[in-house]
C-alpha positions as CSV (number, residue, x, y, z in Angstrom):
1,M,-89.3,82.4,202.3
2,E,-86.1,82.1,203.9
3,K,-85.0,78.4,204.9
4,D,-86.1,77.8,208.3
5,D,-86.5,75.0,210.7
6,F,-89.8,73.2,209.9
7,Y,-89.0,70.2,212.5
8,Y,-89.3,71.8,215.4
9,D,-92.6,74.6,215.5
10,G,-91.7,75.7,218.9
11,I,-92.9,74.8,222.4
12,E,-95.1,78.3,222.9
13,N,-97.3,77.5,220.2
14,G,-98.5,74.2,222.1
15,K,-96.7,71.6,219.5
16,Q,-93.4,70.2,218.9
17,G,-93.6,69.4,215.2
18,W,-91.8,66.4,214.4
19,M,-89.7,66.4,217.2
20,T,-90.1,64.1,220.3
21,R,-90.1,64.9,223.9
22,I,-87.1,66.6,225.8
23,K,-85.3,64.3,227.9
24,N,-82.7,64.7,230.8
25,Q,-79.3,62.5,230.6
26,N,-78.6,63.5,234.1
27,V,-79.9,60.2,235.9
28,G,-78.1,58.7,238.9
29,G,-75.2,61.0,238.1
30,C,-74.2,59.6,234.8
31,N,-73.7,62.7,232.9
32,G,-71.6,61.6,229.8
33,L,-74.4,59.9,227.7
34,C,-75.1,63.0,225.4
35,F,-73.8,61.0,222.5
36,V,-76.6,58.2,223.3
37,Y,-79.4,60.8,223.5
38,G,-78.3,63.0,220.6
39,T,-78.4,60.0,218.4
40,L,-81.3,58.1,219.4
41,G,-83.2,61.8,219.4
42,A,-82.3,62.3,216.0
43,I,-83.3,58.5,214.9
44,E,-86.7,59.2,216.4
45,A,-87.4,62.5,214.5
46,T,-86.1,60.9,211.4
47,A,-88.7,58.0,212.0
48,N,-91.5,60.4,212.6
49,L,-90.5,62.0,209.2
50,Y,-90.1,59.0,207.4
51,F,-93.5,57.4,208.3
52,N,-95.3,60.9,207.6
53,D,-98.0,59.9,209.9
54,T,-100.5,63.1,210.9
55,V,-100.6,61.8,214.1
56,H,-96.9,61.3,215.0
57,K,-96.2,57.9,216.7
58,D,-93.8,60.2,218.8
59,Y,-91.0,57.4,219.2
60,D,-89.4,57.2,222.5
61,L,-86.2,54.9,221.9
62,S,-84.7,53.2,225.2
63,I,-81.8,54.9,226.3
64,Q,-81.5,51.9,229.0
65,H,-81.9,49.3,226.2
66,F,-78.5,50.4,224.4
67,L,-76.7,50.6,228.0
68,D,-77.6,47.1,228.8
69,C,-77.1,45.7,225.3
70,G,-74.7,47.9,223.2
71,N,-71.5,47.7,222.3
72,Y,-69.0,50.3,224.2
73,S,-66.1,50.5,226.2
74,G,-64.6,53.1,228.6
75,N,-66.4,55.2,231.5
76,I,-68.9,56.8,229.2
77,C,-70.8,58.2,232.6
78,E,-67.8,60.6,232.9
79,Y,-65.9,60.7,229.6
80,G,-69.0,60.2,227.1
81,G,-68.6,58.2,223.9
82,N,-68.9,58.1,220.1
83,D,-72.2,58.4,218.4
84,L,-70.9,55.6,215.9
85,W,-71.3,53.0,218.8
86,V,-75.1,54.1,219.0
87,S,-75.7,54.4,215.0
88,L,-74.2,50.6,214.7
89,F,-76.3,49.5,217.4
90,A,-79.4,50.7,215.6
91,K,-78.1,49.6,212.5
92,T,-76.8,45.9,213.5
93,Y,-78.7,44.9,216.4
94,E,-81.1,42.0,215.6
95,E,-83.8,43.0,218.0
96,G,-83.9,46.8,216.7
97,I,-84.3,49.4,219.8
98,Y,-87.2,49.2,222.1
99,Q,-89.7,51.6,223.3
100,E,-88.7,53.4,226.4
101,E,-91.7,54.4,228.0
102,E,-93.4,51.8,230.5
103,C,-91.2,49.3,228.5
104,Y,-87.4,49.6,228.9
105,V,-87.0,52.4,231.0
106,R,-83.8,54.1,232.3
107,A,-82.5,52.6,235.5
108,D,-82.5,54.8,238.5
109,S,-78.9,54.1,239.3
110,G,-78.0,55.6,236.0
111,G,-77.8,52.3,234.1
112,Y,-74.3,51.9,234.3
113,P,-72.3,49.8,234.0
114,A,-74.6,48.1,231.9
115,I,-76.5,45.2,233.7
116,N,-77.6,41.8,231.7
117,C,-79.5,42.4,228.5
118,Q,-83.0,41.9,229.4
119,E,-85.0,42.7,226.3
120,G,-87.0,39.1,226.9
121,N,-88.6,41.1,229.6
122,H,-89.7,43.9,227.5
123,Q,-91.3,42.2,224.4
124,D,-94.7,44.5,225.1
125,T,-92.9,47.0,223.2
126,D,-94.9,49.0,220.5
127,Y,-91.9,49.0,218.2
128,K,-88.2,47.8,217.6
129,I,-86.5,50.6,215.4
130,S,-83.5,49.8,213.1
131,I,-82.0,52.1,210.4
132,T,-80.5,51.0,207.3
133,D,-77.0,52.9,207.6
134,T,-75.6,56.1,208.7
135,G,-74.2,59.1,206.8
136,Y,-72.0,62.0,208.0
137,V,-71.5,65.5,207.0
138,Y,-69.0,68.1,208.4
139,Y,-68.6,71.7,208.6
140,V,-65.3,73.3,209.0
141,K,-65.1,76.9,209.5
142,D,-63.2,78.5,206.4
143,N,-62.6,75.4,204.7
144,A,-64.1,75.2,201.2
145,N,-64.1,71.3,201.3
146,Y,-66.6,71.5,204.5
147,P,-69.1,74.4,203.6
148,I,-71.8,75.4,206.0
149,E,-74.2,74.7,203.1
150,N,-73.6,71.1,203.3
151,I,-75.4,71.0,207.0
152,K,-78.4,73.1,205.8
153,E,-78.6,70.9,202.8
154,K,-78.7,67.6,204.7
155,L,-80.9,69.0,207.2
156,I,-83.5,69.5,204.9
157,Q,-82.7,66.2,202.7
158,K,-82.6,63.9,205.8
159,G,-84.0,65.4,208.6
160,P,-82.7,66.2,212.3
161,M,-79.2,64.8,212.5
162,A,-76.9,64.0,215.8
163,S,-74.7,66.8,216.0
164,T,-71.3,67.1,217.6
165,V,-70.1,70.5,218.8
166,K,-66.2,70.9,219.2
167,K,-65.6,73.4,221.5
168,W,-67.9,73.0,224.3
169,A,-67.0,73.9,227.8
170,S,-66.5,70.1,229.0
171,G,-65.1,69.2,225.6
172,R,-67.2,67.9,222.9
173,H,-71.3,67.5,223.2
174,T,-73.8,66.0,221.2
175,M,-77.4,67.5,220.8
176,V,-79.8,66.6,218.0
177,L,-79.5,69.5,215.2
178,T,-82.9,70.4,214.2
179,G,-82.9,73.7,212.3
180,Y,-81.1,76.9,211.6
181,G,-82.4,80.6,211.2
182,E,-81.2,84.3,210.7
183,I,-80.9,86.6,213.8
184,N,-83.3,89.6,213.8
185,A,-84.0,92.1,216.3
186,D,-85.7,90.9,219.7
187,D,-84.8,87.5,218.6
188,I,-83.4,85.5,221.9
189,F,-80.3,83.2,221.6
190,H,-78.5,81.1,224.1
191,D,-75.2,80.5,225.6
192,R,-73.8,77.1,226.5
193,D,-75.6,77.4,230.0
194,G,-78.9,77.7,228.1
195,V,-79.4,81.3,229.2
196,G,-81.4,83.5,226.6
197,H,-79.9,86.8,225.5
198,V,-82.2,89.2,223.8
199,V,-80.8,90.8,220.2
200,G,-81.1,94.5,220.4
201,E,-82.0,97.1,217.3
202,D,-77.9,97.8,217.4
203,S,-76.6,94.4,218.0
204,P,-73.5,93.1,216.0
205,Y,-75.2,89.7,215.6
206,L,-78.0,90.9,213.3
207,G,-77.9,89.0,210.5
208,Y,-75.9,85.9,211.8
209,T,-77.0,82.4,211.2
210,Y,-78.1,80.5,214.5
211,W,-78.6,76.8,215.1
212,I,-81.5,75.3,216.8
213,Y,-80.4,72.3,219.1
214,K,-82.5,69.8,220.9
215,N,-80.4,69.2,224.1
216,S,-80.7,66.5,226.7
217,W,-80.6,68.7,230.0
218,G,-84.2,68.6,230.7
219,D,-86.8,71.3,229.7
220,V,-85.5,73.9,232.3
221,F,-82.7,75.1,230.1
222,G,-82.8,77.1,227.0
223,D,-86.3,77.4,225.4
224,H,-87.8,74.5,226.9
225,G,-84.8,72.3,226.2
226,Y,-84.0,73.8,222.7
227,F,-81.0,75.9,222.4
228,Y,-80.8,78.9,219.9
229,M,-77.0,79.1,219.2
230,L,-75.1,81.7,216.9
231,I,-72.9,80.5,214.3
232,G,-69.2,80.5,215.6
233,S,-67.9,78.3,218.5
234,N,-71.3,76.7,218.6
235,D,-71.0,75.2,215.2
236,P,-72.2,71.8,214.4
237,W,-68.7,69.8,213.4
238,K,-69.5,66.3,212.9
239,N,-73.1,65.4,211.9
240,S,-74.6,61.8,211.6
241,Y,-78.0,61.0,209.8
242,S,-79.9,58.0,209.4
243,K,-80.2,56.6,205.8
244,L,-83.6,55.4,204.9
245,P,-85.6,53.4,205.0
246,I,-86.4,53.1,208.8
247,I,-87.6,49.3,209.8
248,D,-89.4,48.2,212.3
249,L,-88.4,45.1,213.2
250,K,-92.1,44.2,215.1
251,L,-93.8,44.1,211.9
252,G,-91.6,41.7,210.3
253,S,-92.3,41.4,206.5
254,N,-95.3,43.8,206.9
255,Q,-93.6,47.1,207.0
256,E,-95.2,50.3,206.7
257,S,-94.8,52.9,203.6
258,P,-94.5,56.5,204.2
259,S,-98.0,58.1,204.2
260,Y,-98.5,60.9,201.7
261,Y,-101.0,63.8,202.0
262,D,-102.1,67.3,200.7
263,L,-103.0,68.7,203.9
264,D,-102.8,72.4,202.7
265,Q,-104.7,71.4,199.4
266,D,-102.3,73.5,197.2
267,G,-102.0,70.3,194.8
268,Y,-98.4,69.5,196.2
269,W,-98.1,66.1,198.0
270,N,-96.0,65.5,200.8
271,W,-94.6,61.9,201.7
272,G,-92.0,62.7,204.1
273,I,-88.2,62.5,203.6
274,S,-88.2,59.6,201.5
275,D,-86.5,59.5,198.0
276,I,-89.1,57.6,196.6
277,I,-92.9,58.3,196.1
278,P,-95.1,55.5,198.0
279,S,-97.3,53.8,196.2
280,G,-100.5,54.9,195.5
281,C,-99.4,59.1,195.5
282,P,-100.9,60.9,192.9
283,E,-97.4,62.7,192.2
284,I,-95.0,61.4,189.9
285,D,-92.3,63.7,190.0
286,P,-90.0,63.4,193.3
287,T,-88.9,67.2,192.5
288,M,-92.4,68.4,193.2
289,R,-92.9,67.2,196.8
290,D,-94.6,69.9,199.0
291,S,-91.8,71.5,200.9
292,D,-94.3,72.7,203.5
293,D,-97.4,71.0,204.0
294,S,-99.3,73.4,206.4
295,E,-98.6,76.5,204.1
296,P,-100.6,76.6,200.7
297,G,-98.6,79.3,199.5
298,L,-95.6,77.3,199.6
299,G,-94.7,74.4,197.0
300,P,-91.9,72.6,196.2
301,F,-88.2,73.4,197.1
302,D,-86.0,75.3,194.2
303,E,-82.7,73.8,193.7
304,D,-81.3,75.9,196.6
305,Y,-83.8,74.3,199.0
306,Y,-85.8,77.5,199.3
307,S,-89.7,77.2,199.4
308,I,-91.1,78.1,195.8
309,P,-94.1,80.2,196.4
310,V,-97.2,79.0,194.6
311,S,-100.8,80.3,194.1
312,P,-104.0,79.6,192.2
313,I,-104.9,82.1,189.3
314,M,-108.6,82.1,188.6
315,E,-110.1,83.1,185.5
316,V,-113.5,82.8,184.2
317,S,-114.7,82.9,180.5
318,D,-117.3,82.4,178.3
319,A,-118.0,79.7,175.2
320,G,-116.3,82.4,173.1
321,Q,-113.2,82.3,175.4
322,N,-113.9,85.9,176.1
323,K,-112.5,86.6,179.7
324,I,-114.9,87.7,182.4
325,P,-113.2,89.8,185.0
326,P,-114.5,89.8,188.6
327,N,-117.0,92.8,189.5
328,T,-118.0,93.3,185.9
329,F,-120.9,92.5,183.7
330,Y,-121.5,89.7,181.2
331,S,-124.1,90.7,178.7
332,F,-126.3,88.2,176.8
333,Y,-129.5,88.5,174.5
334,D,-131.7,86.8,172.1
335,S,-134.4,89.0,170.5
336,N,-136.2,85.6,169.3
337,L,-136.8,84.4,172.9
338,G,-140.2,84.1,174.0
339,L,-141.9,84.4,177.4
340,N,-140.7,81.3,179.6
341,G,-138.1,80.8,177.1
342,T,-134.5,79.5,178.1
343,M,-130.8,80.0,177.2
344,I,-128.0,78.1,178.3
345,L,-124.7,80.3,179.1
346,E,-121.5,78.4,179.3
347,F,-118.8,79.2,181.5
348,T,-115.2,78.1,182.3
349,I,-113.1,78.2,185.3
350,E,-109.4,77.9,184.4
351,N,-106.6,77.8,187.1
352,K,-103.6,79.4,185.2
353,G,-101.5,79.7,188.5
354,N,-99.4,77.0,190.1
355,A,-101.3,76.1,192.9
356,Q,-104.7,74.0,193.2
357,L,-107.7,76.2,193.0
358,N,-109.8,75.2,196.1
359,L,-113.7,76.2,195.7
360,F,-116.5,75.3,198.1
361,G,-118.0,72.0,198.5
362,S,-117.1,68.3,198.6
363,P,-117.6,65.2,197.1
364,F,-121.2,65.4,198.5
365,N,-122.1,69.2,198.5
366,G,-120.8,70.8,195.4
367,E,-123.1,73.8,195.5
368,N,-120.4,76.5,194.8
369,V,-122.2,78.9,192.5
370,H,-125.1,80.8,193.2
371,F,-127.4,83.9,192.2
372,S,-128.6,86.8,194.0
373,G,-130.5,90.2,193.2
374,E,-134.1,90.7,192.3
375,N,-134.0,88.5,189.1
376,A,-131.9,85.8,190.9
377,T,-134.7,82.9,190.5
378,D,-134.3,83.3,186.4
379,F,-131.0,81.8,186.7
380,T,-130.0,78.0,187.9
381,V,-127.0,75.9,187.6
382,Y,-128.0,73.6,184.6
383,N,-128.9,70.1,185.8
384,N,-127.4,71.0,189.1
385,N,-123.7,70.0,187.7
386,Y,-121.8,72.4,189.9
387,P,-117.9,72.8,189.1
388,N,-115.6,70.4,190.8
389,Y,-114.3,71.8,193.8
390,E,-110.9,71.0,193.5
391,I,-109.2,72.3,190.2
392,P,-105.6,71.5,190.0
393,Y,-103.1,74.0,188.4
394,G,-103.3,74.1,184.5
395,T,-106.8,72.7,184.2
396,S,-110.2,74.0,184.0
397,Q,-113.9,73.2,184.8
398,T,-116.9,73.9,182.6
399,F,-120.4,74.5,183.9
400,Y,-123.5,75.7,182.6
401,V,-126.3,78.4,183.5
402,E,-130.0,78.4,182.5
403,F,-131.8,81.5,182.0
404,T,-135.6,81.5,181.9
405,L,-137.1,84.7,180.5
406,T,-140.0,85.3,183.2
407,A,-140.7,88.9,182.0
408,P,-141.5,90.9,178.8
409,I,-138.1,91.2,176.6
410,T,-138.2,94.8,176.8
411,E,-137.0,94.8,180.5
412,T,-133.6,94.2,181.6
413,K,-132.9,91.4,183.9
414,V,-129.9,91.3,186.2
415,A,-128.5,88.6,188.6
416,T,-125.2,88.6,190.5
417,L,-123.3,85.1,190.1
418,T,-121.1,84.2,192.7
419,I,-118.4,81.3,192.5
420,D,-117.5,80.5,196.5
421,V,-113.9,80.1,196.7
422,E,-112.5,78.3,199.4
423,E,-109.1,79.9,199.8
424,E,-108.2,81.9,203.0
425,D,-106.3,84.8,201.0
426,R,-108.6,85.5,198.1
427,E,-112.3,86.6,197.7
428,D,-115.1,85.1,195.9
429,Y,-115.2,85.4,192.3
430,I,-118.0,87.5,191.5
431,F,-119.7,88.9,188.2
432,N,-123.2,90.1,187.1
433,L,-125.2,88.5,184.2
434,I,-127.3,91.3,182.5
435,F,-129.9,90.2,179.9
436,T,-130.2,93.4,177.7
437,D,-130.0,94.1,174.3
438,C,-126.8,95.8,173.5
439,S,-127.5,97.2,169.9
440,Q,-130.1,99.6,171.3
441,A,-129.7,103.2,171.1
442,L,-128.2,105.1,173.9
443,A,-130.7,106.9,175.9
444,Q,-131.1,110.4,176.7
445,T,-128.3,112.0,179.0
446,Q,-129.5,111.8,182.4
447,Y,-128.6,114.9,184.6
448,I,-127.9,115.4,188.5
449,S,-128.7,118.6,189.4
450,S,-128.9,118.6,193.3
451,D,-126.8,116.7,196.0
452,E,-127.6,112.9,195.6
453,T,-126.4,109.8,197.5
454,W,-126.5,106.6,195.8
455,S,-126.5,103.9,198.5
456,E,-126.2,100.1,198.5
457,T,-129.0,98.2,197.3
458,N,-129.3,94.7,196.2
459,E,-129.3,96.0,192.5
460,P,-126.7,97.7,190.6
461,Y,-127.2,101.1,189.2
462,L,-127.5,100.5,185.2
463,I,-127.0,104.3,183.4
464,F,-128.2,103.3,179.4
465,G,-126.9,106.9,178.6
466,N,-124.6,109.8,179.6
467,L,-124.7,110.8,183.3
468,Q,-124.0,114.5,183.9
469,V,-123.3,116.0,187.3
470,E,-124.5,119.8,186.7
471,D,-122.5,122.6,188.6
472,G,-123.5,122.9,192.1
473,A,-124.5,119.4,192.4
474,T,-122.7,116.7,194.3
475,L,-123.1,112.8,193.5
476,T,-121.9,110.6,196.5
477,I,-121.4,106.8,195.5
478,D,-121.4,105.0,198.8
479,E,-120.1,101.9,199.9
480,G,-120.7,98.7,198.2
481,V,-122.6,100.4,195.4
482,T,-122.0,99.3,191.8
483,V,-122.9,102.0,188.8
484,A,-122.7,100.3,185.7
485,F,-122.5,102.4,182.4
486,M,-123.5,101.0,178.8
487,A,-120.5,101.1,176.6
488,G,-120.2,104.0,174.9
489,T,-121.1,106.3,177.8
490,S,-119.4,109.0,179.7
491,L,-119.6,110.4,183.4
492,F,-119.3,114.2,182.8
493,I,-118.7,116.4,185.9
494,E,-119.3,120.1,184.9
495,T,-117.6,123.4,185.8
496,G,-118.9,126.3,187.7
497,G,-119.2,129.7,187.6
498,R,-116.1,132.2,187.1
499,L,-114.5,133.8,190.2
500,E,-116.7,137.1,190.9
501,Q,-115.7,140.2,192.2
502,N,-116.8,139.6,195.9
503,G,-114.7,136.5,196.0
504,N,-117.4,133.9,195.4
505,I,-117.9,131.1,192.7
506,K,-120.6,128.6,191.9
507,P,-119.0,125.6,192.6
508,G,-118.7,122.8,189.9
509,G,-120.0,119.5,190.0
510,K,-118.5,117.0,192.4
511,V,-118.5,113.3,192.4
512,Y,-117.2,111.4,195.8
513,V,-116.5,107.7,195.0
514,N,-116.3,106.0,198.7
515,D,-115.5,102.3,198.1
516,G,-117.9,102.1,195.4
517,L,-117.6,100.9,191.6
518,L,-118.0,102.4,188.3
519,T,-117.7,99.7,185.8
520,S,-119.5,99.1,182.5
521,F,-121.9,96.6,180.8
522,C,-122.0,95.6,177.0
523,G,-118.4,96.2,176.2
524,V,-116.2,99.5,177.5
525,W,-117.5,102.4,178.7
526,N,-116.0,106.0,178.0
527,G,-115.0,106.9,181.8
528,V,-115.2,110.0,183.6
529,D,-114.5,113.5,182.0
530,V,-113.6,116.2,184.8
531,W,-114.4,119.6,183.0
532,G,-112.8,123.0,183.9
533,Y,-111.6,126.2,182.9
534,G,-108.3,126.7,181.2
535,D,-108.2,130.2,182.2
536,E,-109.7,129.9,186.1
537,S,-107.3,129.0,189.1
538,Q,-108.0,125.6,190.8
539,L,-107.7,127.4,194.2
540,P,-111.0,127.3,196.3
541,D,-112.7,130.5,197.0
542,Q,-113.3,131.8,200.7
543,E,-116.3,129.3,201.0
544,G,-114.0,126.4,199.9
545,D,-116.0,125.8,196.6
546,Y,-114.0,125.2,193.3
547,S,-115.1,126.2,189.9
548,Q,-113.4,123.5,188.3
549,G,-115.1,119.8,188.1
550,Y,-114.0,117.9,190.9
551,I,-113.6,113.9,191.5
552,K,-112.3,111.9,194.5
553,L,-111.9,108.3,194.5
554,Y,-111.2,106.9,197.9
555,N,-111.3,104.2,200.7
556,G,-111.0,101.3,197.8
557,G,-113.4,103.3,195.2
558,V,-112.8,101.7,191.7
559,I,-113.1,102.8,188.4
560,S,-113.3,99.7,185.9
561,N,-113.5,98.8,182.4
562,A,-113.2,102.2,180.6
563,L,-111.6,103.6,177.5
564,V,-110.1,106.2,179.8
565,G,-110.9,106.0,183.6
566,I,-110.4,109.5,184.2
567,E,-109.6,112.4,182.1
568,T,-109.6,116.2,182.1
569,R,-110.8,116.6,178.8
570,N,-113.5,119.2,178.9
571,D,-114.9,118.2,175.8
572,I,-118.5,116.5,175.4
573,V,-117.7,115.5,171.6
574,R,-114.4,114.8,172.4
575,Q,-112.2,116.5,169.6
576,N,-108.9,116.3,168.9
577,P,-106.8,118.2,170.0
578,A,-108.4,118.4,173.4
579,L,-109.5,121.5,175.2
580,T,-107.5,122.7,178.2
581,S,-109.1,122.0,181.5
582,G,-108.5,122.4,185.2
583,G,-110.5,119.7,186.2
584,I,-109.4,118.3,189.8
585,V,-108.9,114.6,190.4
586,I,-108.1,113.0,193.8
587,L,-107.3,109.6,194.6
588,N,-106.7,108.4,197.9
589,E,-106.6,104.5,198.2
590,G,-108.6,104.5,195.1
591,Q,-108.1,101.9,192.1
592,M,-108.2,102.2,188.3
593,V,-108.7,98.3,187.1
594,N,-108.7,97.1,183.7
595,C,-108.8,100.7,181.9
596,I,-107.0,101.2,178.4
597,E,-105.6,104.7,179.8
598,G,-106.0,105.1,183.8
599,I,-106.1,109.1,184.2
600,V,-105.3,111.5,181.6
601,F,-104.4,115.0,182.7
602,Y,-104.8,117.8,179.6
603,P,-102.8,120.9,179.6
604,Y,-103.4,123.2,182.5
605,K,-101.4,125.8,184.4
606,N,-102.5,126.8,187.8
607,F,-102.1,130.1,189.4
608,H,-103.0,132.6,192.3
609,P,-106.4,134.3,191.5
610,Y,-105.6,137.3,192.9
611,A,-101.8,137.5,192.4
612,P,-101.2,136.3,189.0
613,T,-97.6,135.9,188.2
614,N,-95.6,134.2,185.5
615,E,-95.1,131.7,188.3
616,H,-97.3,128.6,188.1
617,L,-98.8,126.9,191.0
618,T,-98.8,123.2,192.1
619,N,-101.9,121.3,190.3
620,L,-104.5,120.3,192.9
621,S,-104.8,117.0,191.8
622,S,-103.1,114.2,193.6
623,I,-102.8,110.3,193.8
624,T,-102.0,108.5,197.1
625,L,-101.9,104.9,198.1
626,S,-103.6,104.1,195.0
627,K,-103.6,100.8,192.7
628,F,-103.4,101.0,188.9
629,Y,-104.1,97.4,187.5
630,N,-104.5,95.6,184.5
631,D,-104.9,92.2,183.2
632,H,-107.5,92.4,180.7
633,F,-106.6,94.9,177.7
634,S,-103.9,94.3,175.8
635,P,-102.2,96.7,175.0
636,L,-102.3,99.0,178.0
637,F,-101.4,102.4,176.7
638,Q,-100.6,103.8,179.9
639,H,-101.9,104.1,183.6
640,I,-101.1,107.7,184.0
641,K,-100.7,110.5,181.2
642,M,-99.8,113.8,181.5
643,E,-99.4,116.6,178.9
644,G,-98.5,120.3,180.1
645,V,-99.5,120.3,183.5
646,D,-97.3,121.1,186.9
647,G,-96.8,119.4,190.4
648,I,-99.3,116.1,190.2
649,N,-98.1,114.3,193.1
650,I,-98.0,110.5,193.3
651,K,-97.2,108.7,196.7
652,G,-97.4,105.1,197.8
653,C,-98.8,103.6,194.5
654,T,-98.8,100.8,192.8
655,F,-99.0,100.2,189.0
656,I,-99.2,96.5,188.0
657,N,-99.7,95.3,183.9
658,V,-100.1,91.7,183.5
659,T,-100.5,91.7,179.6
660,P,-97.8,91.7,177.1
661,A,-96.9,94.4,174.8
662,S,-97.9,94.7,171.3
663,P,-95.8,95.2,168.2
664,V,-97.0,98.8,168.1
665,T,-97.8,99.8,171.8
666,E,-95.5,99.4,174.6
667,P,-97.2,99.6,177.9
668,I,-96.0,102.5,180.3
669,G,-96.7,103.2,184.0
670,I,-96.4,107.2,183.9
671,N,-96.3,108.9,180.3
672,S,-95.3,112.6,181.0
673,L,-95.0,115.4,178.1
674,E,-93.9,118.7,179.0
675,S,-94.8,118.1,182.7
676,S,-93.6,118.2,186.1
677,F,-94.4,115.8,188.6
678,S,-93.0,113.7,191.8
679,V,-93.2,110.1,192.4
680,E,-92.7,109.3,196.1
681,C,-92.8,107.2,199.1
682,Y,-95.8,107.4,201.3
683,V,-94.6,108.2,205.1
684,P,-97.5,107.9,207.3
685,L,-97.7,109.5,210.9
686,P,-95.4,107.4,213.2
687,W,-98.7,105.6,214.8
688,E,-100.1,104.9,211.4
689,G,-97.8,102.2,210.1
690,D,-94.8,101.7,207.7
691,P,-93.7,103.9,204.7
692,V,-95.3,102.6,201.5
693,Q,-93.0,102.8,198.0
694,T,-94.5,103.5,194.9
695,T,-93.6,100.2,193.0
696,F,-93.8,99.1,188.9
697,E,-94.5,95.9,187.6
698,N,-94.2,94.3,184.1
699,F,-93.7,97.6,182.1
700,D,-91.8,98.2,179.1
701,K,-91.3,101.7,180.7
702,A,-92.2,102.5,184.1
703,I,-92.1,106.6,183.8
704,S,-91.4,108.0,180.4
705,A,-91.0,111.6,180.4
706,S,-90.0,113.9,177.5
707,N,-90.3,117.4,176.3
708,N,-91.7,117.4,172.9
709,S,-95.2,118.4,173.7
710,P,-96.4,121.8,172.0
711,Y,-97.8,123.1,175.3
712,G,-95.7,125.1,177.6
């Protein structure tokens, strides 16, 4: 996040943040009081920030009180004055500065020259504010002793400042400096008359720093009284800030301490701008103060006063510390369990991030774990001891699930466990509990011989043996459907018939995964094997049919927890070396999650079936806008491997590896042996959005390409 003005939030969104109301110094023809308005305006904001109340007191310090009782000289209405006069009044005057509104209001005549000091008539004031002392910071252009960074740093440390701009049209002018930013296209900046100017796409001011001033000319100038002014002739030359603490003399010895909050529930506390942590605040390290208590994604400042991005990282594991990724299956079994017998399962939620993890609930209602599915009533949270709804970073919460066997042990029981997460930017943590004997022999292969669509039900589809989609058949996995394969099983997609003289072919098997999930239970499954002929073309016939096997993951379709997510091996018995294969793999917004290898393409050269030449055609497989992610298997081998293939196109994809390398295996994003491929940016149509780059994160090699394969 860029440094920004977090004191003034903008009138347009219905609030002014920590700033107080805009005033107009031109009363009764007395125009030179910017030094009073600017200094008192800065003290008002500093008091708000110091006491840090969620309901701001919005201090409204009396201009007339200074004019009546302050020490100054000269014709200040015409020529102005020195902000030091006002600061000294706020520091040394034994009564403090009174409240203006309905207490010590500005005189209609302008209040100058000063009349007799009359605070005795205004004792109904709500407060009498005094400051401890005043500090100064200067900025001089092109002078290394007075750099611009000093101003920015003090704004963040001390709050808004009374800022004197040297080169104003009428001489010097004092306003409240509240923040700064960087000019972007379509922004508006103001001249000294408060007139706004829109920044164009080709403006020379793009990237310039702008200052945000609270002026005292009323709310009809600038942006409701605030001026956004470019760096240069409008720079804050002399800037005064109030040293802490702020004192309310009306409270006597019962001074208020700054309030402390964690309003955004990120685990970081904010106590305003005080350097001293208030008594009772859970935080003990002053460097860990929350930089923005309205944004849970931002934590403390770094050493350069940029907000540090923070986020919880939620992991769930069992009693053996085995991680249970989201949307997976947790298998358990006890062969000695009798009817109506019970088992206790232990689960631990660990927050490995750097921000607090918030679950649904409160001290009075902590039901943040629940079960669904046909066997949901067989599972309960043991003794109703739900996890704490707040899990600070670096800590964990353990809870227990009680399972009751209510049907014969030979029947598989499944329920979905959901942990309700109370975070705007993350989904609930969901995984499945499955009571089944993982040592049982694999079932007979299940064949799909005609078109089938598996639609969403309350229960996942459980596959206890291999699943084989025969030639001519299409299996569609619909949105929201989960298909779980027992460890050691595969999904095979058959080839079709060879090209006939009439130009037609019998199509190969097809699988479409439309936002569905293919995963496993009882361990890792083998994945999908897309069969194909090494000596047949991938091009379709005149009916649009392919002789090769075909799979398409799209609209968020996922394959997870596989030995190899998808491979074109053409081999049931997994002999080595593999047979050549022309199986077709299409990913369009698909996902390969926690697979030891994501996609493996085995040797194949595409060609034109009617005009064969020595020139190879591009492989029809393509990968677009898809995500490859691993945070479970260590080591990851590679997300994509290609051996002896041509023209695989990869556009706008994300490759992420979270696990570390091993001494013998280094994670690779894309591994190519004797292959040609392209990695590109995805460029959508103009009305579809912005281009998407292909990115890699945390690999030993993002891309490895070599020519040592025996395949030509």
